C-alpha positions in Angstrom: 142.6 16.2 307.9 143.4 14.4 304.6 140.4 16.0 303.0 141.3 19.4 304.4 144.9 19.1 303.0 143.6 17.9 299.7 141.2 20.9 299.5 144.0 23.3 300.3 146.2 21.9 297.6 143.3 22.2 295.1 142.8 25.9 296.1 146.5 26.6 295.9 146.7 25.0 292.5 143.7 27.1 291.2 145.3 30.2 292.6 148.5 29.5 290.8 146.6 28.8 287.5 144.6 32.1 288.0 147.8 34.0 288.5 149.4 32.5 285.4 146.3 33.4 283.4 146.3 37.0 284.7 150.0 37.3 283.9 149.4 36.1 280.4 146.5 38.5 279.9 148.6 41.4 281.3 151.4 40.6 279.0 149.0 40.5 276.1 147.6 43.9 277.0 151.0 45.4 277.5 153.0 46.5 274.5 151.8 46.4 270.9 149.4 43.4 270.6 145.6 43.4 270.5 143.4 40.5 271.2 142.7 40.1 267.5 146.2 39.4 266.4 146.6 43.1 265.3 149.7 45.3 265.8 149.6 48.7 267.4 152.8 50.7 266.8 154.5 52.4 269.7 153.2 55.8 270.7 155.3 58.8 269.7 157.3 60.6 272.3 156.7 64.2 271.5 159.7 65.4 273.5 161.8 63.7 270.8 162.5 66.2 268.0 162.3 63.3 265.4 158.6 63.2 266.0 158.1 66.7 264.6 158.4 68.5 261.3 159.5 72.0 262.2 160.0 75.1 260.1 160.6 78.3 262.1 160.3 81.3 259.9 159.0 84.1 262.1 162.0 86.5 262.1 160.1 89.6 263.2 157.9 88.3 266.0 154.8 89.4 264.0 153.8 85.9 262.9 152.0 83.0 264.6 152.7 79.4 265.6 151.0 77.0 263.2 150.2 73.5 264.3 149.3 71.3 261.3 147.9 67.7 261.3 148.6 65.6 258.2 146.0 63.6 256.3 145.9 59.8 255.7 149.0 58.4 254.0 149.2 54.7 255.0 147.2 51.6 254.0 146.9 48.5 256.2 150.2 46.7 256.5 151.5 43.5 258.0 154.4 42.9 260.4 157.1 40.3 259.7 155.3 37.9 262.1 152.0 38.3 260.2 150.1 40.7 262.4 148.0 43.4 260.6 148.3 47.0 261.5 145.7 49.7 260.9 147.9 52.7 261.8 151.0 54.6 260.6 154.2 53.8 262.5 155.9 57.0 263.4 159.1 55.1 264.1 159.1 53.8 260.5 161.3 56.2 258.4 159.2 55.5 255.3 156.0 56.4 257.0 157.4 59.7 258.2 158.8 60.3 254.7 155.3 59.7 253.3 153.8 62.3 255.7 156.6 64.7 254.9 155.4 64.8 251.2 152.3 66.7 252.3 153.6 68.5 255.4 156.5 70.1 253.5 154.2 71.5 250.9 151.8 72.8 253.5 154.7 74.4 255.4 155.6 76.2 252.2 152.6 78.5 252.5 151.2 78.1 256.0 154.6 78.4 257.5 155.5 81.5 255.5 156.7 84.1 258.1 155.3 81.8 260.8 156.7 79.1 263.0 155.3 75.8 261.7 155.0 72.6 263.6 153.6 69.3 262.5 153.7 66.1 264.6 154.0 62.6 263.1 151.1 60.6 264.5 149.6 57.2 264.3 146.9 58.1 261.8 144.5 55.3 261.0 144.8 53.8 257.5 142.6 54.5 254.5 140.8 51.2 255.1 138.9 52.7 258.1 137.5 55.4 255.9 136.8 53.0 253.1 134.2 51.3 255.2 132.1 54.5 255.1 131.1 53.5 258.6 131.2 56.2 261.3 131.5 53.7 264.1 134.5 52.1 262.5 136.2 55.5 262.0 135.3 56.6 265.6 136.8 53.3 267.0 140.0 53.5 264.9 140.5 57.2 265.7 141.0 56.6 269.4 144.7 55.9 268.9 145.3 58.9 266.5 143.4 61.1 269.0 145.6 60.1 271.9 148.6 61.2 269.8 147.2 64.5 268.6 146.1 65.5 272.1 149.6 64.6 273.4 151.1 66.6 270.5 149.0 69.6 271.3 150.1 69.5 274.9 153.7 69.4 273.9 153.1 72.2 271.3 151.8 74.3 274.2 154.6 73.4 276.5 157.4 74.4 274.1 155.9 77.7 272.8 155.6 81.2 274.2 152.1 81.1 275.8 151.5 84.7 274.8 151.9 84.1 271.0 149.0 83.6 268.7 148.5 80.2 267.2 146.7 78.6 264.2 145.4 75.0 264.1 145.1 73.4 260.6 144.6 70.0 259.1 143.5 68.2 256.0 141.1 65.2 255.9 141.9 63.0 258.8 144.2 65.8 260.0 141.1 68.1 259.9 139.2 65.7 262.1 142.2 66.0 264.5 141.7 69.8 264.5 138.1 69.4 265.5 139.0 67.0 268.3 141.7 69.4 269.6 139.2 72.2 269.6 136.7 70.2 271.6 139.4 69.3 274.2 141.2 72.6 274.3 140.8 74.6 277.5 138.6 77.7 276.9 141.2 80.1 278.3 143.5 79.2 275.3 140.9 80.2 272.7 141.7 83.9 273.0 145.2 83.2 271.5 143.8 81.2 268.6 143.9 83.2 265.3 141.8 80.6 263.5 141.3 76.8 262.9 141.4 75.5 259.3 139.4 72.3 258.8 140.1 71.4 255.2 138.3 68.6 253.6 136.4 67.4 256.6 133.1 68.2 258.4 132.3 70.2 261.5 129.1 68.6 262.7 126.3 70.2 264.7 127.3 68.0 267.5 130.8 69.3 267.4 129.6 72.9 267.5 127.4 72.2 270.5 130.2 70.3 272.3 132.4 73.4 272.8 132.3 77.2 272.6 135.8 77.0 270.9 134.2 76.3 267.6 132.8 79.4 266.0 132.0 79.5 262.3 134.1 82.1 260.2 131.9 84.7 258.6 134.4 86.8 256.7 138.1 87.0 255.7 139.4 88.7 258.8 137.5 87.5 261.9 139.6 85.7 264.5 139.1 82.9 266.9 137.0 81.2 264.3 136.8 77.9 262.4 137.2 77.7 258.6 135.6 74.7 257.1 134.8 73.5 253.6 134.5 70.5 251.3 134.4 70.7 247.5 132.2 68.8 245.1 131.1 69.3 241.5 127.5 68.6 242.5 125.7 67.8 245.7 125.0 64.3 244.6 128.7 63.6 245.1 128.8 64.6 248.7 130.6 61.9 250.6 129.1 61.7 254.1 132.1 60.1 255.8 134.0 63.3 255.3 131.4 66.0 254.5 128.0 65.4 256.0 126.3 66.5 258.2 128.2 69.8 258.3 127.2 72.8 260.3 129.3 75.4 258.4 131.0 76.3 255.2 132.9 79.4 254.0 134.1 80.1 250.4 137.9 80.4 250.6 137.9 82.5 247.4 135.7 85.4 248.4 135.3 84.5 252.1 131.5 84.6 252.0 129.1 82.1 253.6 126.2 82.9 251.2 125.9 81.5 247.7 127.7 84.5 246.0 130.0 82.8 243.4 133.7 83.6 243.2 136.1 83.1 240.3 139.3 81.2 240.8 142.1 81.2 238.2 139.9 82.8 235.6 138.0 79.6 234.7 136.9 78.0 238.0 133.7 79.1 239.7 133.3 78.4 243.5 130.1 78.9 245.4 128.6 77.7 248.7 125.6 75.4 248.8 123.9 76.9 251.9 121.7 73.9 252.4 124.4 71.2 252.5 127.3 73.4 253.6 129.7 72.4 250.8 131.4 74.2 248.0 130.1 73.7 244.5 133.1 73.9 242.1 132.5 74.4 238.3 135.1 74.5 235.6 137.6 72.3 237.4 138.1 68.7 236.1 140.1 67.4 239.1 142.0 65.1 236.6 145.2 65.5 238.6 143.7 63.7 241.5 143.1 60.0 241.0 140.1 58.3 242.6 140.9 57.0 246.1 139.5 53.5 246.6 136.5 54.4 244.5 134.9 56.7 247.1 137.0 59.9 247.1 137.9 62.1 244.2 134.8 60.7 242.5 132.7 63.8 241.7 134.2 65.4 244.7 137.6 67.2 244.9 138.7 65.9 248.3 142.4 65.4 247.3 142.6 69.0 246.0 141.3 70.8 249.2 144.7 72.2 250.4 146.0 72.9 246.9 143.2 74.2 244.8 142.8 77.2 247.2 146.5 77.4 248.2 147.0 81.1 247.3 143.7 82.1 248.9 144.7 80.3 252.1 148.2 81.8 252.1 146.8 85.3 251.9 144.0 84.6 254.4 146.5 83.4 257.0 148.4 86.7 256.7 145.1 88.6 256.9 143.8 86.9 260.0 147.2 87.2 261.8 147.3 90.9 261.1 143.8 91.3 262.3 144.7 89.4 265.5 147.6 91.8 266.2 145.4 94.9 265.5 143.0 93.7 268.1 145.7 93.6 270.7 146.5 97.3 270.4 
């Protein structure tokens, strides 16, 4: 009897210890801490208007709803208690202000006569891309992907489901567009005017993953994906953003062959049909400083939404008009 009671006490003690351990583990998994002493910012609540940049300019009902995903703005940062963070914090006013610098400029031409929406999301910091390691980027992008998928759901919930829409993004935001296309229900595709993947790749695997991705072939086809990356020479292709790529279209003449086009009188743009990138001659890119020594170095990554701004502005108008003509 004494041995039995002693055994029961030992079992009870181990059960208590096990419960305490589980409670500690649960507390560690809940909230904002990871097992590596890192910090994960709180997820955005997209029903909160502060989580969106909005510019509604469609006064006639002949425009589209534009959903834009911003590029990378933050670097790794450390909390007051010493934990490192690899993500933007959407509840940090400075981080939102950083994203606004790009979003507001994009809204200036993509939101012209359209309703423009851009969610603040926990984009991963530049350090992930600096590794040049696809596995690292894929791992770090899980949190941004949760946000962009939730933002897309809220975008759909708040809009008129019969209105045409455009997806667009630059760099990390362009990767977001690709992921939204892959997850998007196919019955929504008929309302999509186009998807603009600026400064990022659409891989053969992406294309095979969904019928929602169809390469643009001209200036006025709809339901298509526009993709390009710009370099001065193919030796400057940066695979982490531009290779392998399954498609490329010239945003100046809207051709997919090597026919060159002239931009601003002195810049020549043509498609390299083997590597699916744009070859840009006569543009120095001096206005775009090198980023961590791996971007804006023989490539024109930082210029992608701005170098072709007027071409994109006009093309968005053209594709929206083509979409409405098809509905008649």
